[in-house]
Every structure is written in structure tokens, then in C-alpha cells.
C-alpha positions in Angstrom: 56.8 -78.8 31.4 54.2 -81.6 30.1 51.9 -78.9 29.5 54.1 -76.5 27.4 56.6 -73.7 27.7 56.6 -71.4 30.8 58.5 -68.0 29.8 59.5 -65.1 31.9 61.7 -62.7 30.1 62.7 -59.2 31.2 64.6 -56.8 29.1 66.1 -53.3 29.3 67.7 -51.0 26.8 68.9 -47.3 27.6 68.0 -46.1 24.2 66.2 -47.0 21.1 64.0 -45.4 18.5 60.2 -46.4 18.1 61.0 -47.9 14.8 63.7 -50.3 16.0 61.6 -51.3 18.9 58.7 -52.7 16.5 61.4 -54.1 14.1 62.7 -56.2 17.1 59.1 -57.3 18.1 58.0 -60.3 16.4 54.8 -59.8 14.4 53.2 -63.1 15.8 54.1 -62.4 19.5 51.1 -61.0 21.4 49.8 -59.2 18.0 47.1 -56.9 19.5 49.9 -55.1 21.6 52.3 -54.8 18.9 49.5 -53.5 16.7 48.6 -50.9 19.0 52.3 -49.8 19.5 52.8 -49.3 15.7 49.7 -47.1 15.5 49.9 -45.1 18.8 53.3 -45.1 20.3 55.2 -41.8 20.4 57.7 -41.6 17.4 61.3 -40.6 18.2 63.7 -41.7 20.6 62.8 -43.8 23.3 64.8 -44.1 26.5 64.8 -46.3 29.6 62.9 -48.8 27.9 61.9 -51.7 30.0 59.8 -54.8 29.0 58.5 -58.0 30.4 57.1 -61.2 28.7 55.1 -64.1 30.5 54.1 -67.1 28.8 52.2 -69.7 30.7 50.5 -72.7 29.2 46.8 -72.3 28.3 46.9 -68.7 29.1 47.1 -65.5 26.9 50.6 -64.0 26.6 51.2 -61.0 29.1 53.5 -58.1 28.0 54.3 -55.0 30.0 56.2 -52.0 28.5 57.5 -48.7 30.0 59.7 -46.1 28.4 60.5 -42.5 28.6 60.5 -40.2 25.4 62.1 -37.0 24.3 61.6 -34.9 21.3 59.1 -37.3 20.2 55.7 -36.7 18.1 52.5 -37.7 20.0 49.2 -37.9 18.6 46.2 -37.7 21.2 43.5 -37.5 18.6 44.1 -38.6 15.0 42.3 -35.5 13.7 44.3 -32.8 16.1 47.8 -31.7 15.4 50.4 -33.9 17.0 52.4 -32.9 20.1 55.9 -32.1 18.9 59.2 -32.0 20.9 57.2 -34.0 23.6 58.8 -35.1 26.5 57.4 -37.6 29.1 56.8 -41.3 29.6 54.4 -44.0 28.8 53.7 -47.7 29.7 51.4 -50.6 29.1 50.3 -52.8 32.3 47.5 -55.5 32.3 46.5 -54.2 28.7 46.0 -50.6 29.9 48.1 -47.9 28.1 48.9 -44.7 29.8 50.9 -41.8 28.4 51.9 -38.7 30.1 53.3 -35.6 28.3 55.5 -33.6 30.7 56.0 -30.8 28.2 55.7 -30.2 24.3 53.9 -28.0 21.7 51.0 -28.0 19.4 50.8 -26.0 16.4 47.5 -24.5 15.8 46.1 -24.3 12.3 46.1 -20.4 12.6 49.9 -20.5 13.2 49.8 -20.1 16.9 52.0 -22.2 19.3 50.2 -24.2 22.1 52.2 -25.1 25.0 51.4 -28.6 26.6 52.3 -29.7 29.8 51.4 -32.5 32.4 48.8 -34.2 29.9 47.7 -37.6 30.3 46.3 -40.0 27.7 44.6 -43.4 29.2 43.4 -46.3 27.2 41.8 -48.7 29.7 42.1 -51.7 27.3 44.1 -51.8 24.3 42.4 -55.0 23.2 38.9 -53.4 22.4 38.2 -52.8 18.9 37.7 -49.8 18.8 39.6 -48.9 22.0 38.2 -46.5 24.5 40.4 -43.4 25.3 40.4 -40.5 27.8 42.8 -37.6 27.2 43.4 -34.9 30.0 45.3 -32.2 28.1 46.7 -29.0 29.9 47.6 -26.2 27.5 48.8 -22.6 27.5 48.2 -20.4 24.4 47.0 -17.2 22.9 43.2 -17.2 23.0 43.0 -17.2 19.0 45.3 -20.5 18.9 43.3 -22.1 21.8 39.9 -21.5 19.8 41.5 -22.7 16.7 42.2 -26.0 18.3 38.4 -26.5 19.0 37.6 -25.5 15.5 39.6 -28.5 14.2 38.0 -31.9 13.2 35.8 -33.4 14.6 34.6 -30.2 16.5 34.4 -27.1 14.2 32.6 -25.6 16.9 33.5 -22.1 16.0 32.8 -22.3 12.5 29.3 -24.0 13.3 28.6 -21.0 15.6 29.4 -18.4 12.9 32.7 -17.2 14.5 36.0 -16.8 13.7 39.0 -18.0 15.9 39.9 -14.2 16.5 37.1 -13.1 18.4 39.6 -12.2 21.2 43.1 -11.6 22.0 44.9 -12.4 25.2 46.2 -15.9 26.9 44.3 -19.0 27.6 45.5 -21.7 30.2 43.1 -24.6 29.7 42.3 -28.1 31.1 40.6 -30.0 28.4 39.2 -33.7 28.8 38.5 -35.9 25.8 36.6 -39.1 25.8 36.2 -41.0 22.6 36.6 -44.5 20.9 39.8 -44.7 18.8 38.1 -45.3 15.2 39.7 -44.4 12.2 37.0 -41.6 11.2 35.8 -39.6 14.5 32.8 -37.6 14.1 31.8 -34.8 16.3 29.0 -37.1 18.2 31.9 -39.4 18.9 33.9 -37.3 21.2 32.8 -36.2 24.7 34.6 -33.1 26.0 34.7 -30.5 28.5 37.1 -27.3 28.7 37.9 -25.0 31.6 40.2 -22.2 31.1 41.4 -19.3 32.6 41.8 -16.1 30.3 44.1 -13.2 30.9 44.3 -9.8 29.5 41.3 -10.6 27.3 40.1 -7.7 24.6 37.5 -8.3 22.0 35.8 -5.9 19.7 34.1 -8.9 17.8 31.9 -10.3 20.3 29.5 -7.3 20.4 30.4 -5.4 17.1 31.2 -1.9 17.5 32.0 -2.3 21.2 35.0 -3.2 23.3 35.1 -5.9 26.0 38.2 -5.9 28.1 39.0 -7.8 31.2 42.1 -8.8 33.2 40.8 -12.2 33.9 37.9 -14.3 32.7 36.9 -18.1 32.8 35.9 -20.1 29.9 33.9 -23.4 29.8 32.9 -25.5 27.0 31.4 -28.8 26.2 29.2 -30.3 23.4 26.2 -28.3 24.1 28.1 -24.8 24.1 30.7 -22.4 25.4 30.5 -19.7 28.1 33.0 -17.0 28.9 32.5 -15.1 32.1 34.0 -12.6 34.4 34.3 -9.0 35.2 35.8 -6.1 33.1 34.8 -3.1 31.0 32.1 -3.0 28.3 33.5 0.1 26.5 34.2 2.2 29.5 31.3 0.7 31.6 32.3 -1.7 34.5 30.4 -5.1 34.1 30.0 -8.3 35.5 28.6 -10.9 33.3 29.0 -13.6 30.5 29.0 -14.4 26.9 27.1 -17.8 25.8 27.4 -19.5 22.6 25.4 -22.7 21.8 26.8 -25.1 19.4 24.6 -26.6 16.7 23.2 -25.6 13.3 20.4 -23.8 15.0 22.7 -21.6 17.0 24.9 -20.6 14.1 25.6 -16.8 14.2 23.3 -16.4 17.4 24.9 -15.9 21.1 24.0 -13.9 24.1 25.7 -11.5 26.3 24.4 -11.0 30.0 25.2 -9.8 33.3 25.2 -6.3 35.3 26.4 -3.0 34.2 27.3 0.2 36.3 24.8 2.9 35.6 26.2 6.4 35.5 25.4 9.6 33.5 28.8 9.0 31.9 27.7 5.5 30.7 24.4 6.8 29.3 26.2 9.5 27.5 28.7 6.9 26.1 26.0 4.8 24.6 24.2 8.2 23.2 21.3 7.5 25.5 21.4 11.3 25.7 18.6 12.4 28.4 18.2 15.8 29.3 20.7 17.4 31.4 20.4 16.5 35.2 18.0 13.9 34.5 20.1 11.2 35.9 22.6 11.4 38.5 24.7 9.2 41.0 25.6 5.6 40.5 23.5 2.4 40.2 23.7 -0.9 38.8 21.4 -2.8 36.3 20.9 -6.2 34.5 21.8 -6.3 30.8 20.9 -8.8 28.1 22.3 -8.4 24.6 21.0 -10.8 21.9 23.5 -11.1 19.1 22.3 -12.4 15.5 24.6 -12.3 12.7 24.2 -9.6 10.3 21.6 -7.7 12.6 22.1 -4.8 15.3 22.5 -6.2 18.8 19.3 -6.3 20.7 19.4 -5.4 24.3 17.1 -5.7 27.4 18.0 -3.5 30.6 16.3 -3.4 34.1 17.5 -1.8 37.3 16.1 -1.1 40.7 17.2 2.4 40.6 18.9 2.4 43.9 21.9 4.9 44.1 20.6 7.0 41.3 19.1 10.5 41.6 16.4 10.9 39.0 14.6 14.2 38.0 11.9 15.5 35.4 11.6 19.1 36.6 9.2 19.6 33.8 6.9 17.4 35.7 7.7 18.5 39.3 9.1 15.0 40.0 12.2 13.5 41.5 13.7 10.5 43.2 16.4 10.3 45.7 19.3 7.9 45.8 18.1 5.7 48.5 14.7 5.1 46.8 13.9 1.9 45.0 12.0 1.6 41.9 12.3 -0.1 38.7 13.1 0.7 35.0 13.1 -1.6 31.9 14.6 -0.4 28.6 14.8 -2.4 25.4 16.3 -1.6 21.9 19.1 -2.1 19.7 22.6 -1.1 19.9 24.4 0.8 17.1 26.0 3.9 16.2 23.0 5.4 18.1 21.3 3.1 20.5 17.4 2.9 20.4 15.1 2.6 23.2 12.1 1.2 21.7 10.3 0.2 24.9 10.6 2.1 28.4 8.8 1.2 31.5 9.4 2.8 34.9 7.8 2.8 38.2 9.2 4.7 41.3 7.5 6.6 44.2 5.4 9.2 42.8 5.9 8.1 39.2 4.7 5.5 36.5 5.5 5.5 33.0 5.5 3.4 29.8 6.7 4.9 26.4 9.8 4.9 24.4 12.5 7.4 23.4 13.7 8.8 20.1 17.4 9.6 19.9 19.7 10.7 17.1 23.5 11.3 16.6 22.6 15.0 17.9 21.2 13.7 21.1 17.8 13.4 22.8 14.8 13.9 20.2 11.8 12.9 22.0 10.3 10.9 24.9 6.8 9.4 24.1 4.8 8.4 27.0 1.7 6.6 26.1 1.1 6.2 29.8 2.3 8.7 32.4 1.1 9.1 36.0 2.8 11.6 38.4 2.0 11.3 42.1 -2.0 11.6 42.4 -2.4 14.7 40.3 -1.8 13.6 36.6 -2.5 10.6 34.5 -2.3 10.8 30.7 -0.3 10.6 27.7 2.8 13.0 27.3 5.8 13.7 25.1 8.8 15.5 26.1 10.4 17.0 22.8 14.0 17.9 22.9 15.3 21.3 21.8 19.0 20.5 21.5 21.6 19.5 24.1 21.6 21.3 27.6 18.0 22.9 26.8 14.8 22.1 28.6 12.6 20.0 26.5 9.1 21.1 25.3 6.2 19.3 26.8 3.3 18.0 24.7 0.2 16.6 26.9 -2.0 14.7 24.5 -4.7 13.6 26.9 -5.5 12.8 30.4 -6.5 14.1 33.8 -4.8 16.9 36.1 -5.7 18.2 39.4 -4.7 21.7 39.9 -5.1 20.9 43.7 -2.4 18.6 44.0 -0.1 19.6 41.0 3.4 20.4 41.6 5.2 22.0 38.5 8.6 22.9 37.8 10.0 21.7 41.2 11.0 18.4 43.1 8.2 16.9 44.5 10.3 15.1 47.1 8.6 11.7 46.1 10.7 8.5 47.2 13.3 9.9 49.6 13.8 13.4 48.6 16.6 14.7 46.5 16.9 17.7 44.5 15.5 18.1 41.0 18.8 17.9 39.4 20.9 20.6 37.7 18.5 22.6 35.5 18.8 22.6 32.0 19.5 25.8 30.3 18.7 27.5 27.0 15.5 29.6 27.8 12.1 28.7 28.6 10.2 25.8 27.2 6.6 25.5 25.7 4.0 23.4 26.9 1.0 22.4 24.9 -1.8 20.6 26.7 -5.0 18.8 25.6 -6.8 17.5 28.9 -9.8 15.4 29.3 -10.2 17.0 32.4 -8.6 19.8 34.6 -9.7 20.0 38.2 -9.4 23.5 39.7 -11.4 22.8 42.9 -13.7 20.3 44.7 -16.6 21.3 42.4 -15.1 22.9 39.5 -13.2 21.5 36.4 -12.6 22.3 32.9 -13.5 19.2 30.7 -12.1 19.4 28.2 -9.3 21.6 28.6 -6.5 23.0 26.0 -3.9 25.6 26.2 -0.5 26.7 25.2 2.0 28.0 27.4 5.9 29.0 27.7 8.1 29.1 30.6 10.4 31.8 28.9 10.3 34.9 31.4 7.9 33.1 33.6 4.8 30.8 33.2 2.3 32.4 30.8 0.0 31.2 28.0 -3.7 31.1 26.9 -6.1 28.3 27.3 -9.8 27.3 26.8 -12.2 24.7 28.4 -15.6 24.0 29.4 -16.8 24.3 33.0 -17.6 21.0 34.2 -18.2 19.9 30.6 -20.8 22.7 29.8 -20.3 26.4 28.9 -16.6 27.4 27.5 -14.5 30.0 28.9 -11.2 31.2 27.9 -8.2 32.3 29.8 -4.8 33.7 30.1 -1.9 32.9 32.7 0.8 35.7 33.2 3.9 35.7 35.5 3.4 37.5 38.8 6.0 39.2 41.0 6.2 36.2 43.6 7.4 33.7 40.8 3.9 32.2 40.5 1.5 32.9 37.8 -1.8 35.0 37.8 -4.7 33.6 35.9 -7.8 35.6 34.4 -10.7 33.7 32.8 -13.4 35.3 30.8 -16.7 33.7 29.4 -19.5 34.9 27.3 -21.9 33.4 29.3 -21.6 34.0 33.0 -24.8 32.7 34.1 -24.3 29.3 32.5 -20.8 29.3 33.8 -21.7 30.1 37.5 -24.6 27.5 37.2 -22.3 24.7 35.8 -19.9 25.5 38.6 -22.5 25.1 41.3 -22.2 28.7 42.5 -25.5 30.3 41.4 -28.0 28.3 39.3 -30.7 31.0 38.4 -28.5 33.5 36.5 -28.7 33.9 32.8 -26.5 35.5 30.3 -24.0 38.2 31.0 -20.0 38.3 30.7 -17.7 36.8 33.0 -14.2 38.2 34.1 -12.4 36.5 36.8 -8.7 37.4 38.1 -6.9 35.2 40.6 -3.6 36.8 41.9 -1.4 34.4 44.0 -0.7 34.8 47.4 2.4 33.4 49.2 2.9 29.9 48.0 -0.5 28.3 47.7 -3.3 30.9 47.8 -5.0 33.2 45.5 -6.8 36.3 45.8 -9.8 36.6 43.4 -11.9 39.5 41.9 -15.0 38.4 39.9 -16.7 40.7 37.6 -20.1 39.8 36.0 -21.8 42.2 33.7 -25.2 42.4 31.8 -26.2 39.3 33.9 
């Protein structure tokens, strides 16, 4: 025509190599498309190749191309291993390139093989410099091989997190989306990506050192910010529902977190060597658990529970909680060969406590309560000192106030929904050492301060001393009585002063005091008071 040549040419070939296709393509014909194919087309045998060329005067040439490939090597990102033995199809239409890999394999740097299927690479406009690309990669591989792919250039996410690619075993079926510009050198910040994977038959003893995590099925999500693995399984022998989170970036190297919910049972506490006195915990409950992991340091944990489903008992304090009753307990410490409990805070009907536990490879050593309130009859600081597995702890009361009128020693108080006091520990009686700011005996009589040493071996017995309402000192002894309660004898060198301080008789002076109280039934006493030389 008068304005120039018009060309419409269609061509097809059943089979041709990618090298021969480029050799037949003149370098001067649509150079951008030819250059693109030279750098990015699948290498190998191309089948069912179809092309179309359109030349119109005063308009850019148009080329469309479509082909299938088998046994090809396809590279979706220059820094990643190529897909080998690839089978699929590709095409260029309106300067848009689309490539579908129906099947193929990637070889992970760690040596594992990654299966690739139904994966698509799209370049919206091959004329752009650099061209934008989006890849949807569908893979199936052993977990270490899948993580090794995330540790390749330009990612290095596992290395930056201070983790190896062998943190877990199992299988990963993943869908990965990559968005990047096809520059010769691609940096980490140049690639946007999201990974969603299903992990099966997962086992890891690396995420929490010294502990095994196993799960039949987990989910993994990852992006430029970090990676999360979540689901249900076993933490050692303990059922859990939770997740492991790993942030990416220099500041997160060697730092990650496990959080979720774990089952609370006596067996679980024994497994983690949180060895409480026998019968202190029974039943089943759930609690939230957070474990902060720092490379080179023992894992730090925080635990909290509403205590529902658990029967708790501290017979030495006459307190118990039934399974239906709610409360709250918070523990914090470190995991290791022997777990530490550096902070303990508990509230439940009839009990409030703050303190810590001392544990060893032999079991429970000591519970140190800086603050302990039991019912309305005690408020003070108490230690429970272990005496060996299965034996009742000794009790050391450092300070506080105790009201004998309301006290219920050695049995379940029934607070919070009842429930027994738990299976009693064996090993003979324990010792009780008490120093109180005030021991209330009756409405008008108290010993302030009070100190005593007692034992429950063969019944409750011991010696004590105190000042009557803060005044004259008296001493006393407690011995077992026939009905299982204790008889009390109180003596003092100044009966008159003691009677006056007690508000009984204010005008007496001197004399010796001898008071004997014998228990009657479950709550009452019969007394005999002898005063001489008054």
C-alpha cells in the first residue's frame, strides 16, 4: 500500500528446541520480545509452537506466541533453583507473558526434592524495563527442603532468624506468591511474598530446646514480616493448641515465641518437674502458655489458668477448691532440665497467694509465699518446706495474723465449691514453726506477738509463747487429745497482769497462772483455771 507494507503471518511447528526458535527469529524483528524470550523462555523441547506476526504501517509490530514444553528447565526467579523436568505451556499475548508449570521439580540447596505443580508465572508487560512479575508457586516437599527454599537469595529468612532449615521434620504443601521486578540483582526488599502451607506429621525438638513438639497437621504462613506455624498437637506429652511465631529482621535474630493453650493435669506437672506435694492438684484443666525463646538462654515461660476442672488442696492450711470453682493462677519462670517457678500468683475462693517455688531434680523443695491469705482467719507470710516425695511439707510462718475462732487446720475448708483435700501425703507428721504478729483467741483475748513450734507426728503437739494483748508473757503447750483434737495448757508468772490484760479482772496482782483447756466434741473446750499466790 502507499503507506507501507501490511503483513499477517501465522506459523506453527510441532516440535522445536528453544535455541532453534531463537535462531530462526531475526534480531531486528520485534527486539524486546525476542530479548525477553532469550532470557526467560523455558529451555528444552518446545511443542505445538504457534506464532503470529502482524505489521501495520505506523504501528509497532505485534507478535503472539504460544507453546508447550516438556523436560524443560524453567527459572521463575533468577536467585532460586530452576524447575527441572518441567512440563506445561506458555504464551505471549498483547505483550503479556504467562507460563504454567503443570509439573516439575526443584532441587533444594539442602538436597531435598521439591515437587512443583499447577504453578503460574505472569509478566503483565514484557516491554517494561525492568519487567514486573508475579509467581504463584504450588509445591510439595519435606519441611526442611521447603524451609531451605525460604533461605535462598534474596530471602535468607531462616539464617537471619538464627535458625537452621532442619528445625522440624514432616511434609509441607505450600502455595507461595511472589511479586518482584525482574532486575539482574534482586534484593530482599525487592520481593513481596506470602506463603500459606499445610504441614503434616510434624516433629520438632529444635523449636523449644529440650522439648518435643509433634502434630499430625499444622498450618504455616509467612511474609516479609515473619513466619507463624500454628495448630494442635503434643508438647512432649501435653496436648496443646497454639502457634510458634518468628519475626524476620536483624532485631529478631535468635528470638521467637510459642504461645497457646495447654492441658493441665498432675501428669503434665510431673513431666515438667513442677513437683508439687502429692494430692495438691487433681483433675484436668486448661491454661494459656507463652514461651519466649532467646538463642543461648533457657526458654522463659508465662502460664495462666482459670483453674476450672482442677481440684486443688493444701491440707496444711485447711484449704481446698473443687473442680467447678473458678479462680486464677499465674506462673512465670524458665524451662530446663528442672523448671523454675520464679513468680506465682493465685486467687481462688478462700485463698490468695503470691510467691515462688524452689524445685530441684529431686522434686519439690520449698514454696515461699510472701503474701498468703486463707479464708478470713489467716493473712501473712508462709513457707512450705519439702521433706521428700510423698511426704507432708513442713510449715514455717514468718509473720501475719491468725484468728483461732475461724481457723480450720488440717482439713478441707470446702471453699469454692467443696471438694476433698486431696489424697493425703504420707511420711509421718510435719513440723510447724510459727511467728505471728497476732494470734486471736477470742473476742477480747489475743497473743501479740506469738511464737511456737509444733509437730503433727502422733497428733498435734508443741510449745508456744506470747504476750496477752501485747502485755504480760505466757507460755503454753499443746498435746493430742483422745478425740483427735488438741488439749492446751497455758502458764504465766504474773496471773494478775495476764487477767487484767485479758479484761477478766483488773485489780489482781502477781500470782501464777495455770489454764488447761480440754476439747469437747468438734468445736468446744472445757477449761480449768488455777491461780495461786494472787
